[in-house]
PyMOL CGO cylinders between C-alpha atoms (Angstrom):
from pymol import cmd
from pymol.cgo import CYLINDER

trace = [
    CYLINDER, 86.31, -21.35, -71.24, 85.16, -24.33, -69.37, 0.3, 1, 1, 1, 1, 1, 1,
    CYLINDER, 85.16, -24.33, -69.37, 87.03, -26.80, -71.67, 0.3, 1, 1, 1, 1, 1, 1,
    CYLINDER, 87.03, -26.80, -71.67, 90.21, -24.73, -71.10, 0.3, 1, 1, 1, 1, 1, 1,
    CYLINDER, 90.21, -24.73, -71.10, 89.82, -24.85, -67.47, 0.3, 1, 1, 1, 1, 1, 1,
    CYLINDER, 89.82, -24.85, -67.47, 89.49, -28.56, -67.57, 0.3, 1, 1, 1, 1, 1, 1,
    CYLINDER, 89.49, -28.56, -67.57, 92.61, -28.99, -69.71, 0.3, 1, 1, 1, 1, 1, 1,
    CYLINDER, 92.61, -28.99, -69.71, 94.45, -26.87, -67.39, 0.3, 1, 1, 1, 1, 1, 1,
    CYLINDER, 94.45, -26.87, -67.39, 93.34, -28.97, -64.42, 0.3, 1, 1, 1, 1, 1, 1,
    CYLINDER, 93.34, -28.97, -64.42, 94.45, -32.19, -66.22, 0.3, 1, 1, 1, 1, 1, 1,
    CYLINDER, 94.45, -32.19, -66.22, 97.84, -30.78, -67.23, 0.3, 1, 1, 1, 1, 1, 1,
    CYLINDER, 97.84, -30.78, -67.23, 98.43, -29.60, -63.61, 0.3, 1, 1, 1, 1, 1, 1,
    CYLINDER, 98.43, -29.60, -63.61, 97.29, -33.04, -62.28, 0.3, 1, 1, 1, 1, 1, 1,
    CYLINDER, 97.29, -33.04, -62.28, 99.83, -34.71, -64.52, 0.3, 1, 1, 1, 1, 1, 1,
    CYLINDER, 99.83, -34.71, -64.52, 102.56, -32.33, -63.62, 0.3, 1, 1, 1, 1, 1, 1,
    CYLINDER, 102.56, -32.33, -63.62, 101.92, -32.88, -60.00, 0.3, 1, 1, 1, 1, 1, 1,
    CYLINDER, 101.92, -32.88, -60.00, 101.97, -36.70, -60.34, 0.3, 1, 1, 1, 1, 1, 1,
    CYLINDER, 101.97, -36.70, -60.34, 105.23, -36.51, -62.27, 0.3, 1, 1, 1, 1, 1, 1,
    CYLINDER, 105.23, -36.51, -62.27, 106.74, -34.23, -59.52, 0.3, 1, 1, 1, 1, 1, 1,
    CYLINDER, 106.74, -34.23, -59.52, 105.55, -36.54, -56.85, 0.3, 1, 1, 1, 1, 1, 1,
    CYLINDER, 105.55, -36.54, -56.85, 107.13, -39.56, -58.40, 0.3, 1, 1, 1, 1, 1, 1,
    CYLINDER, 107.13, -39.56, -58.40, 110.54, -37.67, -59.05, 0.3, 1, 1, 1, 1, 1, 1,
    CYLINDER, 110.54, -37.67, -59.05, 110.36, -36.56, -55.41, 0.3, 1, 1, 1, 1, 1, 1,
    CYLINDER, 110.36, -36.56, -55.41, 109.57, -40.17, -54.24, 0.3, 1, 1, 1, 1, 1, 1,
    CYLINDER, 109.57, -40.17, -54.24, 112.62, -41.50, -56.01, 0.3, 1, 1, 1, 1, 1, 1,
    CYLINDER, 112.62, -41.50, -56.01, 114.81, -38.67, -54.55, 0.3, 1, 1, 1, 1, 1, 1,
    CYLINDER, 114.81, -38.67, -54.55, 113.26, -39.61, -51.08, 0.3, 1, 1, 1, 1, 1, 1,
    CYLINDER, 113.26, -39.61, -51.08, 114.05, -43.13, -51.44, 0.3, 1, 1, 1, 1, 1, 1,
    CYLINDER, 114.05, -43.13, -51.44, 117.68, -42.24, -52.12, 0.3, 1, 1, 1, 1, 1, 1,
    CYLINDER, 117.68, -42.24, -52.12, 117.98, -40.09, -49.13, 0.3, 1, 1, 1, 1, 1, 1,
    CYLINDER, 117.98, -40.09, -49.13, 116.44, -42.85, -47.00, 0.3, 1, 1, 1, 1, 1, 1,
    CYLINDER, 116.44, -42.85, -47.00, 118.80, -45.34, -48.29, 0.3, 1, 1, 1, 1, 1, 1,
    CYLINDER, 118.80, -45.34, -48.29, 121.76, -43.04, -47.70, 0.3, 1, 1, 1, 1, 1, 1,
    CYLINDER, 121.76, -43.04, -47.70, 120.40, -42.45, -44.10, 0.3, 1, 1, 1, 1, 1, 1,
    CYLINDER, 120.40, -42.45, -44.10, 120.19, -46.30, -43.55, 0.3, 1, 1, 1, 1, 1, 1,
    CYLINDER, 120.19, -46.30, -43.55, 123.91, -46.68, -44.71, 0.3, 1, 1, 1, 1, 1, 1,
    CYLINDER, 123.91, -46.68, -44.71, 124.96, -44.01, -42.34, 0.3, 1, 1, 1, 1, 1, 1,
    CYLINDER, 124.96, -44.01, -42.34, 123.06, -45.80, -39.47, 0.3, 1, 1, 1, 1, 1, 1,
    CYLINDER, 123.06, -45.80, -39.47, 124.68, -48.99, -40.27, 0.3, 1, 1, 1, 1, 1, 1,
    CYLINDER, 124.68, -48.99, -40.27, 128.12, -47.26, -39.89, 0.3, 1, 1, 1, 1, 1, 1,
    CYLINDER, 128.12, -47.26, -39.89, 128.09, -47.13, -36.02, 0.3, 1, 1, 1, 1, 1, 1,
    CYLINDER, 128.09, -47.13, -36.02, 129.93, -43.91, -35.61, 0.3, 1, 1, 1, 1, 1, 1,
    CYLINDER, 129.93, -43.91, -35.61, 127.53, -42.03, -38.01, 0.3, 1, 1, 1, 1, 1, 1,
    CYLINDER, 127.53, -42.03, -38.01, 124.24, -42.88, -36.36, 0.3, 1, 1, 1, 1, 1, 1,
    CYLINDER, 124.24, -42.88, -36.36, 123.80, -39.25, -35.13, 0.3, 1, 1, 1, 1, 1, 1,
    CYLINDER, 123.80, -39.25, -35.13, 123.82, -38.24, -38.77, 0.3, 1, 1, 1, 1, 1, 1,
    CYLINDER, 123.82, -38.24, -38.77, 121.94, -41.19, -40.27, 0.3, 1, 1, 1, 1, 1, 1,
    CYLINDER, 121.94, -41.19, -40.27, 118.82, -40.78, -38.13, 0.3, 1, 1, 1, 1, 1, 1,
    CYLINDER, 118.82, -40.78, -38.13, 117.99, -37.34, -39.21, 0.3, 1, 1, 1, 1, 1, 1,
    CYLINDER, 117.99, -37.34, -39.21, 118.66, -38.27, -42.74, 0.3, 1, 1, 1, 1, 1, 1,
    CYLINDER, 118.66, -38.27, -42.74, 116.24, -41.09, -42.40, 0.3, 1, 1, 1, 1, 1, 1,
    CYLINDER, 116.24, -41.09, -42.40, 113.51, -38.81, -40.99, 0.3, 1, 1, 1, 1, 1, 1,
    CYLINDER, 113.51, -38.81, -40.99, 113.92, -36.35, -43.77, 0.3, 1, 1, 1, 1, 1, 1,
    CYLINDER, 113.92, -36.35, -43.77, 113.59, -39.29, -46.33, 0.3, 1, 1, 1, 1, 1, 1,
    CYLINDER, 113.59, -39.29, -46.33, 110.40, -40.25, -44.58, 0.3, 1, 1, 1, 1, 1, 1,
    CYLINDER, 110.40, -40.25, -44.58, 109.03, -36.72, -44.71, 0.3, 1, 1, 1, 1, 1, 1,
    CYLINDER, 109.03, -36.72, -44.71, 109.92, -36.47, -48.33, 0.3, 1, 1, 1, 1, 1, 1,
    CYLINDER, 109.92, -36.47, -48.33, 108.11, -39.71, -49.08, 0.3, 1, 1, 1, 1, 1, 1,
    CYLINDER, 108.11, -39.71, -49.08, 104.95, -38.35, -47.36, 0.3, 1, 1, 1, 1, 1, 1,
    CYLINDER, 104.95, -38.35, -47.36, 105.17, -35.13, -49.33, 0.3, 1, 1, 1, 1, 1, 1,
    CYLINDER, 105.17, -35.13, -49.33, 105.61, -37.14, -52.51, 0.3, 1, 1, 1, 1, 1, 1,
    CYLINDER, 105.61, -37.14, -52.51, 102.56, -39.19, -51.84, 0.3, 1, 1, 1, 1, 1, 1,
    CYLINDER, 102.56, -39.19, -51.84, 100.55, -35.88, -51.21, 0.3, 1, 1, 1, 1, 1, 1,
    CYLINDER, 100.55, -35.88, -51.21, 101.68, -34.68, -54.48, 0.3, 1, 1, 1, 1, 1, 1,
    CYLINDER, 101.68, -34.68, -54.48, 100.56, -37.78, -56.36, 0.3, 1, 1, 1, 1, 1, 1,
    CYLINDER, 100.56, -37.78, -56.36, 96.89, -37.71, -55.09, 0.3, 1, 1, 1, 1, 1, 1,
    CYLINDER, 96.89, -37.71, -55.09, 94.44, -36.40, -57.41, 0.3, 1, 1, 1, 1, 1, 1,
    CYLINDER, 94.44, -36.40, -57.41, 92.23, -33.51, -56.08, 0.3, 1, 1, 1, 1, 1, 1,
    CYLINDER, 92.23, -33.51, -56.08, 88.78, -34.88, -55.33, 0.3, 1, 1, 1, 1, 1, 1,
]
cmd.load_cgo(trace, "trace")
């Protein structure tokens, strides 16, 4: 039973890391879209919240990629 628990922990850790990487890529794309919106002067009110969302998603992806200690 202990070996099965260890294997489950490893599999869940790998899945969490993969989910973190995918979320990090999505967050980077969202952040770049926000940056492009901010460069367009008229769309700054839309670009700033999109960049904040991208930053929050990057933080969440970093939390997902950390291994439990």
